[in-house]
N, C-alpha and C positions, 0 to 999 in steps of 0.2 A: 369294932367288930358287931356285923352287922347280925340284926335277932332275924329268925324265921317268923313268919305270922303262923298265928296258932290254928288248928285247926278249923275252925266256924269261923276264923275269919278270912282265910283262903278262899273257902266255899265263896263266901260272898263277895270277895274282888272278882272270882270268878264269871259269878254270875251277873257284876257289874259290868264285866266287860265282854260277855256274849250279848247281854242287851244293847251294848255299846255298840258293837257290829252289825246285829242285828237290825237298829236303828239305820246304821249307814249304809248299807248295801241290800236290804230288801227292796226297795223302790226298783232300782233299774232291773235287778232281774226278773218283776213282775211287766215291766215295759217290755223288756224282748220277748216275752211268752208272746202276750199280745202281737208284737210286730211281726213275728212269725206266724201267728195264727193267722192275722190279718194278710199277709202274704201269701198263705197256702190255699186261702178261699179267695185272695183273687186269681192265683193261678188257674185254679179247680172253675172258674167262673169264665173266664179266657178260655178253657178247654171245651165246656160246653157250651157258650159262642159259636166257637169253631167248628165243633160237632153238628150244632141245628145249621148251620150255615153248608155247611158240607154235606149234612146227609137228609136236609130238608131243603132249603134253598137253592141249592145248584146240585142238585140231586139226577136231575136229568143230562146236564152236562156232562157230569162225572159217568154218568152210565153210557152215553155215547161214547167218550173217550175211553170207555175201557173196550166197550164193542168194538172202538175203529182197532184196538190193538189186536183184536179178531178176526174182523171182519172190515173190508176193505172196498172202496169205491175205484173201480178203475177205469180210467176214460179211454175210449176206442176211437183212433184216428177215423176219420172216412177218407174214402177212394177222393182224390182229386179228380175231377172229370177231364176225359180226354181233349185234343183240338186235332180237325180235321179239314182239311181244303172242299173247296165245292165240288169237287169229285169222289168225295171220300176218305181220300188217301190220308191216312195217320201222321200226322206233325208232331204231335205231341204224346208221349205216354210216360207213365210211374214206371220206376225201375227198384226194385228193392233194395235197401241198405240197411245199415247196424249203427247205432249209436251207443255208447257206454254211460248209465247215469248211476245216482245213488239217492236213497230214501235217507234224510238225514235222521229222522225219528227211529231207523232201524238198525242204527249204529250205536253200540253203548258207548256211555262216555267214556271211557277209559279206552277204549281201543280207538277214539277218532284220531289221534295222532298218529297211531302205528298204520292206519287205514290210508290215511293222507299221505304218511312217505312212500306205501307201497304204489298206490295211484301215479303217485309222482315218479316213480322209477321206471313205470310202467309205459306210461304215456308223457314221460316229458316234459311235466308240466310242475308249477311252484306248488311244494308240499306246504309251505304256509300259507299261499292261498287257497288250495283247496281245503286244509282244517277253516281256515276262517270263514269260508263259503257253509261249509259242514253246520258250525256253530251258529252262524246267523241264521241259517234255514233253522236249527233246532229250538229257537226262541223266536222264531216268527208265528205269524198267525196261520199259517199252514206247512208245519214241518213235516208233512208227507207229501209235499208236491217236489218231484224230482230234480237234482241238479244235472246238468250237461255238464260230462266230463270230457269227454271223446265223440265229436262229428263224425268222424269216418274213420273208424279205426281198423287197420290192417286186420285181416285173418287169422295171422298169428296171436296179434292182441285179444280177440274175439274168442279165441278157443280158451286164451290164458285165463280170461277172465271166469268165463262157464266152465272150467274145469277147477277153480279155488271160489266155487260159490260158497262154500261153508267157510272158507277163512276168511273171506269179503263182505260182510253183513249189510244188506242196503246196496250192493253194488248189482246192477242189471245190465244184462245184453236185450235192448229193446232192438225189435225191428221197424224199422219205416221205410217211407217211400220217396224218391226222388227225382226229381221231372228232366226227362231225355227229348230234347229239342231235334226231330229230325232233319229240320232245316234251318237249324239256330242261327246260320249267317244270313242267309237268302230272306229270311223274314222274320229277322229278329227286333227291327223297328215292330215289327207289328203284333207278334207273339208275346214279346216281353220278357219277364221271367219272373221267377219267383225268389224270395230271400227269408232267413231265419226271423220270426217273430220277435221283437224286441223286450226288454221287459215293462216298459212303457206301454206299448203296443198291446202285449197281453194284460195288463191291468185293466187298461181302456174298452179292451175287447172281449173279457173273462165273462161279461154278460151275456154274450151270442157264442158261448161254449168254444171260444178258441181255446188250443192246449198250448202248454208250453213248449211242446215241440213241433207245433205249427210251422208250414212254409206260408207266406203270405204273399201275394199278388204285388210287387212292384212297380210294373210300365207294361205297356202295350195290352192286349186281351186279358192278360193275368190279372193285372189292376182293374182294369175295367169290367171286368166279369166275376170279379172275385165273390162275391157272395155266391155266385149262381154255380162254379166253377168247384166252390168247397164243399159243398154237401154240409150235412150234420154230423157229430161226434156221437157215438153210442158211449155206453155202459155197462159194465162188468160188476156185479158184486161176487166177491171171493171171501174166501177166510183163508187168512195166515198163519204162519207161526211166529214165534216170537223175535227170528229176524229179519221176517217181511216175505220169506218164501211161501210162493201161493199152494195150498194144500187143496182147494177144490172149489168151483164156481158154485156159486149161489144162484145165480138171476144174470142174464144176459140181454142188453137190449141193442140190438145191433145198429151200426152206424148207417147213415142213408147216406150212398155216393152221391157226390155232385154231379150235374150235369155235364154233359159234353157240348164244344162247340163247334159249328160246323161255318167255315169261313166263306166267304164269298170270293175270297181269291183262288184265281187259276194259275197253279202253280207252276204248268209249262211258259204260261205268257210273262211270271213274272220273271223266271230265270233268263226271256228271251231280252228281257227289257233291261235287266242289270247288266247283262252283256253288250248291249248297244250303248249304254250310258258309258259304260267303263270305256269301252273302244275310241268314243269319240269324247271323252273327259278331258285330254289334250292338257292344258294348263291349270285347268281346274281342279282345284280343291276340293270340293264336292259337286253332285248335282242328282237331279230326283225328277222322278215321274209320277205322274198318275194318271187312270186309266178307269173312267166312270161308266156306268151303265143310267144311259140320260133319263130313261122311263122310270127307275126304282131308286137311284145311287147307289148301289150297290157298286163297291170297290172291289174292281176286275184286277186291279193290280196297283201296288204302292212300293216304290223304289226308291231309297236312299243310299247314295255311294258316296262315300266307302261307309261299308256297315260293320258289323263285329258279331262275334259268334256268341250267343246268349249262353250256350252251356258254362261259357270260362266262367261264370257266377258260382259255378260248384268250387273251383279251387284257384281262383284268382288270385295273386299276390298284390300287396299293397302299391306293390313298384310295377306292375302289369296296370292296375287299374290308373293308376296317373300315368301311366305313358299313353293312355287311350284317352285321356281326361282333355290332356295338352296336346293332342295329336291336331295341327291346323287343320286337317280335313273333316276334324269334328266328327267322328264316327259313333259316337253315343247319340249324336242328334236325327233325329228324324227330321229332315230337311224339308218332307212334305209338308208338313203339318207345324210344327215347333219354330221353325224359321222363316224370318219375315222380310221384303223386297223390295224396293221400287220394280215396277211394273214395266215400266216405259212403255212402248208402241200399244204391248196388247190391251192396255185400259183403254184402248181408242174405241171398242166396241161398246165400253159403257156410256163414253162420252157420246158415242154414235145414237145410241138407244136415247139419254138425255134431251140432245138436241132434237130428234123429230117429235118426241112426245113433245114437249116443251112448244113444237112449234117455230122454234127458232130457227129451223131450216125445213124443206122438202125433200125428198126424193130429187126432185129436179132441179134443186139449189148448185150453183156454180159457186166455186170462189177459187181467184186466183192465187197462186204461190210464185212471188218470185226469187226464193229459194232462199231467203230470212226475214221475217219478221223483227222490223225496227220500232222500239217501245219508247216515247221520248218521257223523260221524267215529267212528273205533272209539274213540279215546283221547279224545276231545272229544264226547259227543253233543252240543252246545249249535253246534258247526258245522255245518251242514248243506250239501250238495253237492246242487244241481238239476240234475237230467238232463231237458229238455226232450223234448216227443213233438211233433208237428204233429196228432196226431188225438185221438179220446179215446171208449174204449167196451170193448166185449169182441169180443176177436180169437181166431181160430183162425191156423193156419200158412197158410194160402190166403190169408184175408182179411187177415192181418197183410202177408204180401208186397202185396197190392194197395193196399192204402190206407198202407203202409210205417209200421206203428206202431213207433217207437223203443221204447217200455217192452215190449213183447212180447220183441221180441230182447235187450234188457238181462235180462229173466229167460232166457230160453234158453241165454245164455251165462254169464252171472254169480250165477243164482239170485236169490232174493227177497231185499232189501236188509234186512228190517227182523229183522234178526237179533239187533241188540243190543237188552238186555234193560234198557238204561235210556234207551230212547228215549222220548221225550216225550209225552204221550197225545195221541189224535186228540180233534177235536170229534166228539160224541155222534153226531150226523147220516152224519156221514161214516164213522162206525167202524160203525153200523146198516147203512148201505150194502154196505159191505164185506164185513159178515157174512152179509147176505143172498145177497151175489155166492156166497161161500164155501160156503153150503147149496146151493147150486144145481150146486158139483161145480167152479166158475171160481175159476183160482189168483186172489186177492185179496188186499190187507192183509196178516194175520199168517200167513196160509196158507202153511207151510214149503214150500220149493220150493228143488231143488238146480239147478243149469244144468250145463251140458256142461263148462265150466270153458274157461280161457284157452288152455290146452294142446291141447286137443282142437279147439278152433277154429283153432289155429295148423295143426295137423297137417292137417285137413280142408282146408284153406287150400293148403296145401303137393300135398295128393292133387290138386287142380285146376289146379296147374300155377302157384301163387305164390311170392312168394319166389326164384326163380331164372328165368334167360333161359329164353323158351320154347324157344331153339334155331331161330330163324328164318335162313334164308341171307342175312343181311345184319350189316353189321359196325357195333359200339358200340349193341349192345341193353343196355338198364339188366334189374338184377335184380328192382327191386320191395324191398318190405320187412315183411316178419309179425315181429314182435318177440316175443321170451320174456321172460320174467323174469328168466333169468339176464342177456340181453343190456341190460336197464335198469338192471338191479344195476351190471353193468360200466360201462356207457355213464353213469349218473348217481348211483351210489352210494344208489338208493332199492328201496325192495322193493316189488314188484308188488302194486296194491291192486286190490278189487273194480269202482273207478271205469275202472283201466285195462281190465279185461275187458270193463265195461262200452262202452266207447271202441271197444274192438277189433269187437264186435257189430254196430256200427253203421257200420265202414270209418272211423273216427277217432281219435282219439290217434296211436300212432306207423306206424299200417299205411299203406303207398304201393304204387300198382299201376302200370302202363304200360295204354296202351289194348290193346295185345295182347292183354295177358294177359287181361284182362277178355275179348276176343273170344273166346279159347282155352278159357275156362272155359266160357263160356254154349254154347259149341260141343260140349263134353264134358257137359253135363247135358242138350242136345237129343238127342246121339246115345246118349245111354245111360250114359255111362260111359268113352269113350276120349279120350284128352289126344293130340291128333295134336300133331305137329312143324309150326309152319307154313311154308308155302313160297312165295316170289314166284318160282321158276325152274320151268319146269313138266317140262323135257327139253330135253338137248343135241344137235344134231344138225351133223353135219360138212359140208362146203363143198358136196356133192351131195345134202344134204338128206336125207340117212341117218341113224335115231335114233340115236345112241352109248351116251346116257344116258335112258333112259326114265322116266316120271313114277312113282315107286311111294313110295305114302304112308306117312310114319313114323309109328308110334306110341312115342311118350314114356314112355306109363302108362296102365294099365286099372285104372279105379279100382275098388277091392273093396268095392262098396255093393250094397244091395239094390236093382234098377233101381225098385222100387216106391216110395221115395224119391226119386229124381230124377224120378219121374211125378208126384209129387203137388208139387212143385219149380215143375215144368213147368205144372201148372194152376192156381197161385196167381201163375203170371208172365201166364197166358191171363184170370185175372180181374183183374189190374192194368190190361189193354188195354180190358178191356170196360167196367168201373166204378171202378176206382182212378184211381190218381196217373198212369197210363201214357195215358188216355182219348186223348188230342191225338193221339197215333199211329195209334189205329184211326179220329178224324175224318178224317185225310189219306188212309187207305187204308181204307174201310168194307168192301170187297170181301174182304178177307182177314182169318181171325183168325191172329194173333201173340202170341206170349208176349214182355212186356215187363217193366223196371225201371226206375224213375227213380232219381236219386242226384243229393243238393243236398251236397255236401262244404265245408264250413268251413274255413278255414286263416289262418293268421297271417301278419303282413307277411314272415316270410321263406320263405312259402309252403309251410310243414308245417302238416299238420293239429293242429288244436286240440280238447282235450275237449270234452264234450256239455255244459259248464255254460258255457261260454264261447261269444261272438257273434263272426262278423268276416265278412268277404268269402266270398265261395261261388264254387265251381266247378260247372258242370251237368254230368249225366252219364246217357247212357239205353244201356242194352243190351237186345236181342233176339232174338228166333229165329223163322225163319218158313219155310215157315207152319206152325201148331200142329198141324195133324193128322198133315202128314210132311214134319219138319223137313229143310232143305236149306241153309239159312244161319243162322252169328250176326254180329250187328253191334253194335259199339260206339261211340258217338259221345261225344265230349267238347269243352266250352266253355269256356274259361277265363273268369273275372266272368261267370257263368251260373250258371241253377237247373235240378235236373232237368226240370222241367214243361216249360221253355222247349227244354231240348233234345228232349223226345217229339215237338214239330211237325216239326224238323228231319228226328228219326232216322223219322217215319213217311213222310214224304217220300224220303228216300233207301231204305227197304223199299220204297215204290211203284216206285223208278227199278229197282232189282232185278228185280222183279217184270214190270216192262215190260220189260226188256231181255232177261230171262231166257225169259220166254213165260210165268213161272208165273202170273200175274194173270187168263192166260185159261182156266185151271183150276180156280182158287180156289173153295171151298167157303165162300160167306158166313157171318160170324158170327152168333151169338144175337143177337137183339134186347137189350138191357140198357141199364138206367137208371144214371146215375150214383149217385144216391144209392141205399145198398143199404139194404134192410131183411133181416129174418131170414128171410120167404118169398121174396124175391127172389133172395138168397143161397143158398138152397139150389136153387130152378131154376137158376140159371145153373151152381152146380157139377153137377147133375145133367146139362146140357149141355154142359158143358168135359170132364166123366167121358165121357160117351159117343163123345167125337169124341179121349180120349185114348188115348196106344198107349204 
């Protein structure tokens, strides 16, 4: 039986037990208290630091954010400048349109999903995509930058959004302008078009005050004069409510409208030339023509067919665009400035200038063409290359241009081909004929003759504006190609041969040009040696019609050449229309004497020029200036899958169209009577008649 402790003993045991517990638990309790106190102090310190950062260090930033929730800056798009033709007819204007946008910062977080779904139903877009864009913009550097939801809403959609403004916070109907092109097909390659600015372009151009809703020039004048046509944006300071609705305007800085452009184009002439090209196009997939003012470089007409209506870019589908892109007629390409072709015989005007300027020939030099030029391989004389001619006889520089003698210009550029002593002997009758001609002072047979050389021809070609863009105020211009011996060696690992020079002389081989380059060169020959920079914009005017940037002809180069040389070339071109290969142009317009030159350029299946001894499909060219007595315009005409004599007829109609629209036909002096078959006496008579009217 256990005994109970006495009272005093019990109290002692209890005291001893309590002391034991105190000793065992007292330390952890104190530690917990200190830890808790330290944690509270830490939180308080963090709170103080954050308050200092927000209230002092970032005070200005958050004040600005707070103000922006109440006061907001709205950009005001400028009115884009208009475009007129040379007679003041309106070609491009701005039409009002609507678009639906939203400001992510004005949409409460809890309503993002519901608004995204409502917009998806209204505009047939992806709700997930709209919601994702809203969240992305909310957490971007500029949550107030509007997002485009619908670019061309229907009237019913505009009314729907407007009537539900309170239920769709942040969603707006904005009024914008779109471009309307009155002559969108006829002038599409010149006017160009505008397109929606991309996100990348917006970032790049934001410093220039471009807006997210801006349209930017993509081609033609719209692109080349983007800065002048656009103007500068304005700004409006407004007070808004919690969901972004404008309550009142506090301050407004109006936008500056863009300048308007007045073109050099004669719209009536442009239309007539397009009709002529389409009528004569035949088997050609494409054709083009340029008419220049020879004293200023103004482009009176520039036509490329087939063309396209630039208005389609407002609503073109991917399928429609792909169809245009793969059309064999290349309607999206401005064939006058963007395509490069072998010039063929029209390039002989360059070889003529080079030969006369370098002293390789004189106006009286006569060269015999047997109808073909045989070039023997320098290492293997048994290998013969034949460079053909379309004619046969004795020619001087004027009659060679008129009859387009290839052999004459082979000699002028590359010299005589009979320098190899191992050439096989000729038939006695042929040798006798050549010896008789040589006795008369005609370059023929074994008569030694040194041509101007390929480098000289190339140098004078560049003097006339080839091998480089003309500088026209349109984007995307090609440079053409005048090849040197070094370029051939680098590209093909082959030395330059006499055959290369012969090919260059007649615009074959590696030589390519644009239609506009040919017109510029003809203008320089017609005006006495001034190479002008062609322009399609005549002047820029402000919204009140005041001229801000008047027309100033730009001289790119003054050719350092004896004016008599250019006069001789002009006379040869006049003889071409009177009694040579250009005669079809005279048939169409017999009332006016013009200078012309045909060209039939052979090319291979890759589209590049081929050498003189090969045969292949051809392009047709015609170049001209008019009138001969006092040149005013230069013309270049090109037809794919054609020939020079075919292009001559179309060019004659184009010259007539210009003469009628300008009034030049009423004051024209009729050309002298001429027969196509030239005798020596007839040649002299026509030469004297032309010389009497030559300036």
